[in-house]
Backbone as a ProteinNet text record, in pm:
[ID]
protein_1_A
[PRIMARY]
VKGNSGVGRRREGDEQGVKPREHVVFNATATTEIYTRALHDALPIEIVGEKAADYVLSGGASKKNEKVLNDALKRDDDMINLFLKSSGKESHPGLKKELNDTMDNNVGIFREKKSLETALDKVRELKHRFKMINVMNKQRRMNQELLNVLDLEGGLDVAEVLVMGALVREESRGSQARTDFQKRDDENWLKHTLAFYTSQGTKLEYSDVDVSMYEPKERKY
[TERTIARY]
12596	12616.7	12481.6	12458.6	12335.2	12310.2	12176.7	12139.7	12154	12226.1	12248.6	12137.5	12071.8	11967.5	11987.4	11891.8	11887.2	11781.8	11792.1	11672.7	11672.8	11530.7	11507.7	11387.9	11346.9	11223.7	11154.1	11027.3	10931.4	10827.3	10740.5	10628.9	10505.6	10400.6	10276.2	10206.2	10174	10105.5	10222.3	10337.2	10436.8	10450.6	10379.2	10385.5	10478.5	10481.5	10585.1	10719.9	10764	10913.2	10942.8	11065.9	11141.3	11091.6	11059.4	11018.8	11112.1	11069.8	11166.9	11208.9	11273.2	11336.5	11451.5	11532.2	11664.6	11659.3	11552.1	11539	11417	11405.8	11282.4	11273.6	11165.4	11146.7	11034.1	11086.7	11002.6	10934.9	10796.3	10717.4	10675.6	10612.9	10582.1	10519	10455.2	10384.2	10494.2	10614.6	10714.2	10698.5	10740.2	10716.9	10868.1	10910.2	11019.8	11033.7	11065.5	11047	11179.7	11185.9	11309.7	11275.9	11389.5	11392	11506.7	11472	11593.6	11555.8	11656.7	11614.9	11605.5	11668.6	11655.2	11538.6	11447.7	11325	11222.2	11228.8	11139	11015.8	11033.6	10925.5	10971.1	10859.3	10904.6	10829.4	10893	10848.4	10866.3	10764	10751.2	10872.3	10962.2	11074.2	11094.7	10955.2	10971.4	10990.3	10970.2	10994	11114.9	11170.8	11295.7	11409.6	11433.6	11532.8	11482.9	11362.2	11319.9	11333.8	11295.5	11316.4	11472.4	11544.2	11693.1	11747	11691.5	11757.8	11707.2	11600.5	11546.7	11607.6	11656.5	11720.4	11853.8	11940.1	12047.5	12065	11948.4	11940.4	11912.8	11832.1	11784.8	11899.3	12018.1	12115.3	12145.8	12071.1	12072.4	12198.2	12258.4	12382.9	12506.6	12619.3	12736.6	12870.6	12963.3	13089.2	13150.9	13078.4	13112	13158.3	13084.1	13123	13190.8	13267.8	13351.2	13464.8	13512.9	13642.2	13597.9	13455.9	13409.5	13431.4	13351.7	13334.6	13481.8	13562.3	13700.3	13777.8	13785.9	13818.2	13769.6	13644.3	13568.4	13615.1	13653	13673.4	13813.6	13918.5	14030.2	14040.1	13974.9	13961	13934.1	13819.3	13779.1	13888.1	13974.5	14068.4	14200.2	14197	14338.9	14286.7	14154.5	14115.7	14120.4	14093.5	14083.4	14237.4	14317.2	14460	14522.8	14467.3	14528.3	14482.9	14355.1	14296.8	14390.9	14400.6	14475.3	14633.7	14678.3	14809.3	14815.6	14687.9	14701	14760.9	14818	14865.1	14875.4	14752.4	14706.4	14667.9	14651.4	14630.3	14454.5	14391	14242.1	14170.1	14072.3	14020.2	13868.6	13806.2	13683.9	13572.9	13593.1	13484.1	13493.3	13618.2	13618.5	13554.6	13598.4	13539.2	13358.2	13334.2	13201	13109.2	13182.9	13115.1	13078.5	13184.4	13196.7	13100.3	13090.4	12983.6	12826.4	12829.3	12670.9	12647.1	12730.9	12712.2	12684.8	12759.6	12750.9	12601.7	12552.3	12423.4	12308	12342.7	12227	12199.6	12311.7	12301.6	12267.7	12306.3	12272.9	12177.4	12168.5	12060.5	11962.3	11885	11769.6	11662	11510.8	11423.7	11416	11424.5	11437.7	11566.7	11583.8	11734.9	11712.2	11828.5	11869.9	12005.9	12009.9	12133.9	12247.1	12252.2	12374.3	12422.5	12332.1	12362.2	12407.4	12331.9	12358.7	12505.1	12546.5	12672.7	12793.5	12739.5	12824.1	12854.5	12757.5	12757.4	12846.5	12815.4	12888.7	13035.9	13076	13212.1	13290.6	13187.7	13256.2	13260.8	13154.6	13158.2	13289.2	13311.4	13427.2	13562.8	13570.8	13672.4	13691.8	13585.9	13577.1	13620.4	13600.5	13623.9	13783.4	13840.9	13973.9	14053.6	14006.6	14071.1	14068.7	13955.3	13929.5	14053.3	14120.4	14217.1	14338.4	14341	14451.8	14403.8	14295.9	14231.3	14329.5	14341.1	14413.1	14325.9	14327.8	14278.7	14348	14344.2	14415.3	14406.2	14303.7	14285	14333.3	14433.8	14489.9	14438.1	14345.5	14313.6	14216.1	14198	14122.6	13972.3	13976.4	13869.8	13797.2	13665.1	13603.2	13650	13660.8	13719.5	13602.3	13543.2	13439.5	13486.1	13596.7	13665.2	13670.9	13708.2	13715.6	13590.8	13478.4	13347.3	13303.5	13315.3	13283.6	13340.2	13473.1	13552.5	13485.4	13460.2	13394	13244.6	13175.8	13055.7	13072.8	13161.6	13171.2	13233.6	13294.4	13335.8	13236.5	13110.4	12988	12918.3	12916.3	12841.8	12889.5	13024.5	13043.1	13028.4	13025.6	12974.8	12840.3	12747.9	12617.1	12543.5	12653.4	12605.4	12655.4	12764.5	12795.2	12676.1	12630.3	12527.6	12389.8	12354.4	12240.7	12239.9	12363.1	12370.9	12380.4	12468	12463.9	12291.8	12238.2	12131.9	12001.4	12022.4	11940.8	11968	12091.5	12129.2	12087.4	12089.1	12043.1	11899.6	11838.7	11692.4	11627.3	11598.9	11534.2	11406.5	11346.2	11212.2	11184.2	11055.1	11050	10955.4	10976	10939	10939	10834.3	10830	10923.6	11013.5	11076.8	11212.7	11207.5	11289.8	11208.7	11208.4	11145.1	11276.7	11268.9	11374.6	11300.2	11371.9	11311.8	11327	11408	11444	11364.9	11295.9	11218	11118.2	11010.2	10905.9	10796.2	10781.5	10693.7	10741.1	10657	10668.8	10675.8	10772.7	10813.6	10795.2	10682.7	10664	10718.3	10709.9	10756.2	10897	10985.9	11136.6	11201.4	11127.9	11178.7	11098.3	11004	10933.2	11034.2	11146	11241.2	11316.1	11360.1	11443.1	11582.7	11649.5	11808.9	11886	11981.8	12057.2	12216.1	12288.1	12440.3	12501.2	12627.8	12723.8	12869.3	12951.7	13089.3	13171.9	13276.4	13342.4	13480.6	13568.5	13721.5	13720.3	13635.2	13631.2	13543.4	13496.2	13409.9	13261.3	13186.2	13022.1	12952.9	12880.5	12794.6	12645.1	12561.4	12425.2	12371	12266.8	12178.8	12039	11964.7	11803.6	11723.3	11625.9	11543.2	11395	11307.9	11166.3	11104.7	11000.2	10897.8	10787.5	10755.5	10653.9	10523.1	10456.8	10309.5	10186.6	10197.1	10119.4	9991.8	10024	9928.4	9853.9	9926.9	9870.8	9905.7	9805.3	9842.8	9914.2	10011.9	10117.1	10000.5	10014.3	9923.1	10006.8	9984.8	10060.5	9999.4	10092.9	10050.4	9978.3	9869.4	9786.5	9745.2	9776.9	9735	9628.2
1068.9	1218	1268.4	1356.1	1423.7	1523.4	1531.7	1619.1	1584.9	1479.1	1416.7	1365.2	1413.5	1389.1	1298.8	1214.3	1128.8	1133.5	1125.9	1133.2	978.6	925	810.7	803.6	683.1	645.1	551.4	577.9	477	468.9	326.2	332.1	358.6	429.8	461.5	352.1	387.8	279.1	185.8	195.4	96.3	134.8	167.5	212.2	96.8	-18.2	-118.8	-90.4	-7	19.4	-100.2	-111	-189.1	-348.7	-411.6	-519.8	-622.7	-730.3	-827.6	-937.6	-879.1	-950.9	-894.3	-982	-949.3	-840.2	-797.6	-726	-667.6	-541.8	-452.3	-357.5	-381.6	-306.7	-203.5	-57.5	39.4	69	76.3	109	271	297.8	419.5	529.4	469.1	522.3	573.6	551	582.4	728.2	774.2	911.1	929.9	1051.1	1075.8	1154.9	1110.4	1133.2	1147.4	1240.2	1250.8	1195.7	1095.5	1057.9	1096.5	1172.3	1234.1	1230.8	1187	1184.9	1321.8	1424.5	1548.5	1599.4	1580.5	1631.8	1536.8	1414.3	1315.6	1313.3	1287.6	1272	1241.8	1217.8	1189.4	1320.8	1396.9	1508.4	1500.6	1553.7	1597.6	1643.2	1600.8	1667.8	1793.5	1861.5	2002.4	2080.6	2036.8	2132.6	2085.5	2008.8	1962.4	2081.3	2131.2	2246.7	2360.9	2363.1	2491.2	2443.5	2315.7	2253	2243.8	2209.6	2189.7	2337	2435	2553.1	2616.1	2583.2	2615.2	2542.4	2425.4	2350.1	2414.6	2456.9	2502.5	2641.5	2709.5	2855.3	2856.8	2755.5	2740.2	2692.4	2655.4	2611.6	2476.5	2387.2	2257.5	2203.6	2262.9	2233	2310.9	2235.8	2306.3	2256.3	2285.4	2235.3	2131.1	2072.1	1960.7	1851.8	1835.8	1732.5	1743.9	1850.1	1908.1	1816.9	1747.1	1677.8	1537.5	1478.9	1379.8	1369.6	1509.6	1523.7	1550.6	1596.3	1629.8	1496.3	1416.6	1270.7	1204.1	1198.8	1102.2	1193.6	1306	1358	1311.5	1317.1	1268.6	1125.2	1048.9	893.7	889.9	957.7	939.9	1001.2	1106.7	1149.1	1073.7	1002.3	891.6	771	734.1	632.4	654.1	776.6	843.2	832.4	891.9	895.6	719.5	657.2	520.8	452.5	476.7	446.3	501.8	619.2	702.1	670.6	600.6	550.3	407.2	335	178.2	147.8	24.4	-2.4	-146.4	-223.6	-345.1	-401	-521.9	-592.8	-592.8	-565.3	-604.8	-449	-456.3	-357.1	-349.1	-219.9	-207.5	-280.7	-254.5	-319.1	-483.2	-552.1	-691.5	-731.3	-657.8	-728.3	-708.6	-573.5	-539.8	-647.9	-665.3	-781.8	-913.8	-964.7	-1073.3	-1070.5	-947.9	-937.7	-936.9	-864.5	-879.9	-1034.6	-1081.2	-1241.2	-1331.9	-1293.7	-1367.5	-1375.4	-1241.1	-1216.5	-1233.4	-1227.4	-1272.9	-1394.2	-1477.5	-1622.1	-1711.7	-1643.2	-1719.8	-1661.9	-1544.4	-1457.9	-1388.5	-1458.9	-1403.5	-1416.2	-1393.5	-1422.7	-1569.2	-1675.5	-1803.3	-1821.7	-1869.3	-1930.1	-2061.4	-2099.2	-2215.7	-2215	-2301.8	-2287.7	-2307.4	-2412.4	-2411	-2314.1	-2254	-2132.2	-1997.1	-2001.7	-1883.1	-1920.9	-2030.4	-2060.4	-2031.8	-2064.7	-2032.3	-1903.4	-1806.9	-1657.7	-1574.5	-1648.3	-1602.7	-1612.5	-1742.4	-1767	-1668.4	-1649.6	-1569	-1395.8	-1355.2	-1239.9	-1184.3	-1301.3	-1283	-1272.1	-1357.6	-1378.9	-1240.8	-1178.4	-1050.2	-929	-950.1	-845.2	-869.1	-976.7	-969.6	-934.2	-962.3	-904.3	-768.6	-710.8	-563.6	-482.2	-535.8	-497.1	-457.2	-509.5	-508.3	-428.4	-348.1	-291	-156.8	-150.2	-55.6	90.3	183.1	321.5	409	370.5	439.7	579.9	641.3	806.2	836.4	908.9	954.2	1111.5	1154.2	1296.4	1291.4	1409.8	1413.1	1462.5	1540	1614.4	1545.5	1533	1489.3	1356.8	1285.7	1131.1	1016.3	998.3	901.8	755.3	722	568.6	577.8	680.6	682.8	667.8	732.1	708.3	573.8	521	382.1	283.5	299.7	214.8	214.5	336	348.7	284	293.8	229	107.1	45.1	-101.8	-157.9	-80.9	-111.7	-116.3	-45.6	-41.2	-161.7	-169.2	-298.7	-416.3	-432.3	-588.5	-583	-462	-496	-525.6	-448.9	-503.5	-610.6	-672.9	-790.6	-920.6	-873.3	-1004.3	-1003.1	-858.6	-852.4	-959.6	-897.6	-972.7	-1128.9	-1170	-1321.6	-1408.5	-1320.4	-1382.6	-1389	-1270.8	-1262.5	-1377.8	-1370.8	-1490.4	-1608.4	-1640.8	-1784.6	-1839.2	-1764.3	-1796.6	-1789.4	-1698.7	-1700.4	-1810.6	-1908.3	-2048.3	-2025	-1962.6	-1949.9	-1865.7	-1854.8	-1771.9	-1650.2	-1537.8	-1417	-1289.9	-1236	-1108.4	-1142.9	-1096.3	-1123.8	-1214.1	-1288.3	-1410.1	-1536.4	-1624.7	-1746.1	-1855.7	-1917.7	-2029.6	-2150.1	-2224.4	-2344.3	-2464.9	-2434.5	-2559.6	-2521.9	-2422.1	-2352.7	-2263.1	-2341.8	-2268.2	-2211.7	-2221.6	-2153.4	-2072.5	-1938.9	-1833	-1890.8	-1868.5	-1912.9	-1774	-1732.6	-1624.5	-1656.6	-1798	-1837.8	-1826.3	-1820.5	-1801	-1693.7	-1648	-1526.6	-1422	-1393.6	-1263.4	-1141.7	-1121.6	-1020.5	-971	-840	-785.3	-845	-824.4	-861.7	-737.9	-710.8	-623.7	-668.4	-608	-631.1	-522.4	-568.7	-489.8	-541	-424.7	-449.6	-463.9	-550.9	-560	-587.9	-621.5	-640.5	-789.6	-864.5	-1022.7	-1027.9	-924.3	-944.9	-897.3	-924.8	-902.9	-986.4	-920.4	-983	-967.9	-1066.1	-1058.4	-1048.1	-962.2	-966	-945.1	-950.3	-943	-858.1	-807.4	-713.9	-766.3	-732.7	-762.2	-667.5	-714	-661.4	-587.6	-473.6	-411.4	-448.4	-540.8	-578.3	-519.9	-409.8	-371.1	-304	-249.7	-212	-279.3	-364.8	-466	-622.4	-689	-833.5	-918.2	-961.1	-1034.3	-1115.2	-1143.6	-1237.5	-1286.2	-1395.7	-1443.5	-1390.5	-1329.1	-1305.1	-1399.8	-1363.6	-1469.4	-1395.5	-1452.4	-1387.7	-1473.1
-1850.7	-1835.6	-1822.9	-1714.4	-1655.8	-1768.8	-1789.9	-1903.4	-2054	-2074.2	-2183.6	-2255.2	-2385.4	-2440.3	-2578.9	-2584.5	-2726.8	-2815.6	-2947.6	-3029.3	-3088.9	-3073.7	-3129	-3205	-3251.1	-3335.4	-3236.5	-3226	-3155.1	-3251.5	-3275.6	-3323.6	-3274.2	-3339	-3276.5	-3183.3	-3066	-2978.2	-2929.1	-2934.1	-2872	-2714.3	-2643.5	-2514.6	-2420.1	-2464.2	-2383.9	-2413.6	-2505.3	-2527.2	-2627.2	-2611.1	-2716.9	-2700.7	-2812.3	-2828.7	-2789	-2725	-2688.3	-2806.9	-2883.7	-2991.9	-3050.6	-3141.8	-3185.2	-3303.9	-3364.1	-3480	-3461.3	-3485.5	-3486.8	-3611.1	-3722.4	-3818.7	-3801.2	-3806.4	-3813.8	-3963.8	-3931.1	-4035.9	-4057.2	-4161.3	-4184.1	-4094.4	-3999.3	-3894.6	-3790.2	-3808.3	-3696.9	-3674.1	-3529.6	-3495.5	-3447.1	-3454.8	-3381.7	-3268.2	-3137.9	-3000.2	-2935.9	-2841.6	-2768.7	-2612.8	-2562.6	-2443.1	-2371	-2260	-2166.1	-2021.1	-1958.8	-1805.6	-1771	-1802.4	-1749.9	-1755.6	-1885.4	-1901	-1863	-1804	-1767.5	-1855.4	-1993.2	-2079.1	-2211.7	-2313.8	-2432.5	-2512.7	-2594.6	-2671.8	-2811.8	-2885	-3031.3	-3077.7	-3165.9	-3210.6	-3243.9	-3265.3	-3318.5	-3196.4	-3069.4	-2955.3	-2871.8	-2936.9	-2842.5	-2849.1	-2935.6	-2943	-2834.1	-2844.2	-2734.5	-2588.1	-2542.4	-2432.5	-2384.8	-2488.9	-2459.4	-2425.4	-2483	-2466.8	-2323.9	-2284.8	-2165.7	-2063.8	-2069.8	-1995.1	-1954.2	-2055.1	-2045.1	-1980.4	-2010.2	-1958.1	-1810	-1770	-1613.7	-1553.9	-1594.3	-1510	-1500.2	-1593.8	-1576.5	-1625.4	-1735.2	-1749.7	-1712.8	-1694.8	-1621.2	-1679.3	-1636.6	-1675.7	-1611	-1512.6	-1445.4	-1502.7	-1623.6	-1730.3	-1836	-1840	-1930.8	-1968.9	-1864.9	-1874.1	-1926	-1888.3	-1946.1	-2106.4	-2158.5	-2300.7	-2364.5	-2312.9	-2358.2	-2353.8	-2248	-2280.5	-2379.5	-2409.8	-2521.8	-2645.5	-2655.4	-2772.6	-2810.9	-2718	-2752.5	-2765.4	-2724.8	-2746.4	-2887.7	-2929.3	-3063.2	-3171	-3127.3	-3212.8	-3208.3	-3112.7	-3094.1	-3214.2	-3190	-3274.4	-3434.5	-3452.1	-3605.5	-3645.6	-3557.5	-3598.3	-3623.1	-3524.4	-3546.3	-3679.2	-3727	-3840.7	-3979.1	-3951.9	-4079.6	-4072.8	-3972	-3995.3	-4016.8	-4037.1	-4059.8	-4202.5	-4205.3	-4307.4	-4339.2	-4290.3	-4276.8	-4428.3	-4445.1	-4568	-4605.5	-4495.1	-4523	-4566.2	-4633.7	-4716.7	-4686.1	-4657.6	-4618.1	-4715.3	-4835.6	-4931.9	-4914.3	-4909.3	-4882.5	-4744.7	-4631.1	-4503.4	-4502	-4578.9	-4569.4	-4668.2	-4755	-4833.2	-4746.8	-4701.5	-4626.9	-4514.4	-4463	-4343.5	-4384.3	-4498.1	-4578.4	-4616.6	-4660.8	-4716.8	-4604.4	-4497.1	-4382.8	-4312.7	-4289	-4242.6	-4324.3	-4447.4	-4539.1	-4546.8	-4551.1	-4564.3	-4439.3	-4325.5	-4195.9	-4095.6	-4106.3	-3982.4	-4075.6	-4135.4	-4196.2	-4102.4	-4170.4	-4055	-4017.8	-4088.6	-4055.8	-4018	-3900.5	-3843.1	-3754.2	-3767.4	-3672.9	-3618.9	-3503.4	-3433.2	-3530.6	-3596.6	-3685.6	-3768	-3845.8	-3914.6	-3820.6	-3709	-3638	-3585.1	-3540.9	-3503.4	-3605.6	-3704.7	-3831.9	-3852.1	-3839.2	-3852.7	-3721.1	-3619	-3495.4	-3495.5	-3559.9	-3585	-3669.6	-3785.9	-3901.1	-3868.3	-3780	-3740	-3659.6	-3559.9	-3484.1	-3565	-3657.7	-3740.6	-3813.1	-3854.2	-3930.5	-3831.4	-3685	-3619.8	-3582.4	-3583.8	-3558.5	-3692.1	-3805.9	-3940.7	-3947.1	-3868.2	-3909.2	-3834.9	-3724	-3699.8	-3760.6	-3867.7	-3986.6	-4100	-4076.8	-4191.1	-4239.6	-4376.8	-4411	-4501.5	-4440.9	-4477.1	-4591.6	-4713.4	-4809.4	-4798.5	-4789.8	-4781.5	-4675.2	-4648.5	-4499.8	-4481.2	-4540.9	-4529.4	-4413.4	-4329.1	-4210.4	-4236.2	-4342.7	-4406.4	-4518.6	-4521.7	-4648.5	-4690	-4594.3	-4591.7	-4594.1	-4699.1	-4712.6	-4671.5	-4708.2	-4664.2	-4541.8	-4462	-4297.3	-4252.8	-4305.7	-4256.1	-4287.3	-4397.4	-4412.6	-4325.7	-4260.1	-4206.2	-4075.2	-3994.6	-3884.3	-3871.6	-3965.1	-3997	-3995.9	-4060.8	-4050.9	-3922.8	-3836.6	-3710.2	-3618.2	-3624.9	-3574.6	-3611.1	-3733.6	-3786.4	-3763.4	-3727.9	-3674.8	-3530	-3448.8	-3316.3	-3324	-3385.4	-3378	-3450.6	-3534.3	-3598.1	-3472.3	-3398	-3306	-3222.5	-3168.6	-3063.5	-3110.9	-3227.5	-3289.1	-3302	-3349.1	-3356.9	-3217.5	-3123.3	-3003.6	-2942.5	-2946.6	-2880.6	-2960.7	-3071	-3155.7	-3107.9	-3107.1	-3077.6	-2938.2	-2838.2	-2702.6	-2685.9	-2753.8	-2755.3	-2841.8	-2762.3	-2833.5	-2797.9	-2910.2	-2928.1	-3065.9	-3129.9	-3233.1	-3184.1	-3206.3	-3182.9	-3262.9	-3317.4	-3408.2	-3523.9	-3565.3	-3699.1	-3650.6	-3563.8	-3533.3	-3551.9	-3646.1	-3668.3	-3657.6	-3538.1	-3516.3	-3569.2	-3669.8	-3731.4	-3629.2	-3545.7	-3449.7	-3313.2	-3288.7	-3175.6	-3231.5	-3286.6	-3366.7	-3285.2	-3166.9	-3065.2	-2982.2	-2952.3	-2877.4	-2729	-2652.6	-2500.6	-2425.1	-2381.6	-2278.4	-2125.4	-2115.6	-1979.3	-1952.2	-2059.9	-2059.5	-2113.3	-2217.7	-2288.6	-2311	-2252.8	-2234.4	-2167.5	-2214.7	-2162.6	-2275.9	-2245.6	-2338.1	-2311.3	-2421.4	-2433.4	-2420.6	-2327.3	-2294.3	-2356.8	-2404.5	-2440.9	-2377.1	-2335.9	-2270	-2313.9	-2350.4	-2394.3	-2254.6	-2235.2	-2134.4	-2164.7	-2079.4	-2120.2	-2176.6	-2106.6	-2152.5	-2279.9	-2356.2	-2467	-2426.2	-2508.6	-2521	-2436.4	-2345.1	-2226.4	-2237.8	-2236.5	-2240.8	-2108.9	-2083.6	-1969.2	-2024.3	-1913.7	-1954.1	-1849.8	-1904.4	-1816.7	-1863.8	-1740.1	-1773.3	-1864	-1921.7	-2027.8	-1931.5	-1937.1	-1877.5	-1953.5	-1876.7	-1931.1	-1853.5	-1772	-1689.5	-1778.9	-1914.1	-1979.9	-2087.2	-2144.3	-2247.2	-2194.4	-2210.3	-2183.6	-2305.8	-2278.8	-2404.6	-2461.1	-2607.2	-2680.4	-2800.6	-2838.7	-2953.5	-3093.6	-3176.4	-3318.5	-3390.8	-3442.7	-3529.9	-3659.3	-3770.7	-3899.4	-3951
[MASK]
+++++++++++++++++++++++++++++++++++++++++++++++++++++++++++++++++++++++++++++++++++++++++++++++++++++++++++++++++++++++++++++++++++++++++++++++++++++++++++++++++++++++++++++++++++++++++++++++++++++++++++++++++++++++++++++

């Protein structure tokens, strides 16, 4: 959607953008910045509100995309109603614990093919069982259980992408230490992992890493 802006976090000095790894840990030096196609720049958070207001007042925003937003709101409302009408046998605490245990036991810093395959099978099983979840609190307001269920749904999607990406990335890089592929492989894996959701399931693609400003070097301690 033109004019849509997003706020995210970026590490100081990380001009190359997202690191080509399956997991990034942000440290205490992280700064909050805004990335937007409309403004063509990255701005400190304290002036984001002013710039956003200027963009709207200058005529950058219009009602052309109002239908897109209303359609998205209706989809979300339909999804919430579906959860509130659910009466399955699965519960949020049970599925969440199984997901946590699966990721903790199989997708830590040190990884290998067998454990990642085990994790991927389990995450997909949990995603299937999630369709039978039961939200006991049927209220639309102040419903913490519903929020937890929505978070779990997103967590299952992220877990699947993370494990898929880690499994096919046959190298060690950053916070991924593959015990079966212990060397960093810039020739084949100096690239970003991109995940897309399709009607056939999750699809992975890749994009090049911008190395024009800094020469890639192996981390040594």
